[in-house]
C-alpha positions, 0 to 999 in steps of 0.5 A: 769291398773289391771294385770288381766284386761290386761291379759284378754284383751290380751287373747281376742285380741289373740282369735280374731286374731286367728279367723281372726276378724279384728274389735270388737266394744262394746257399753254400754250406752254412753261408747264404746270400739273398738278393731281394729287389723291390717292386718297380726296381729298374736297373741303372745304366752301367757307368763304367766298363767291367775290368777283369782281374787275375784270379791267381799268379802266373804268366799272362797271355792275351791270346791262347797259344793255340790262336783262340781269342781267349786270354789266359794265365799260364802256371807251370804246365797249365793254362787257366782261362781268363776271358774270351776277347772281342775287338772292343776289349782293352788289354791292360797287361803286356803279353808274357807279364808276370801277374798276381792275384787281382792284377787288372788284365782286361777292360771289357768293351763288349758284352761277351 
């Protein structure tokens, strides 16, 4: 299982438990995912920061060319958003680097 996926899934389960949700069911076509939390489920503290990886290939931009605090990947004439940034985030890749699917880009240091 991909580490980013596992971290995201753990974060979702923690979020559901904090809000008292007992079950979540999602269906897409013929596939279905059901998460059921037992009574008294308590979320674990997050032991590690969330790392955001590239969703596809392109040129990494730590800041949007227009100046916004938004990391993006440029592919041809298109810019694809990666994540909004805050002061505590750690940029893992250099500005202008060629990245591929799954390349770690940002380690989130805030709850943005």
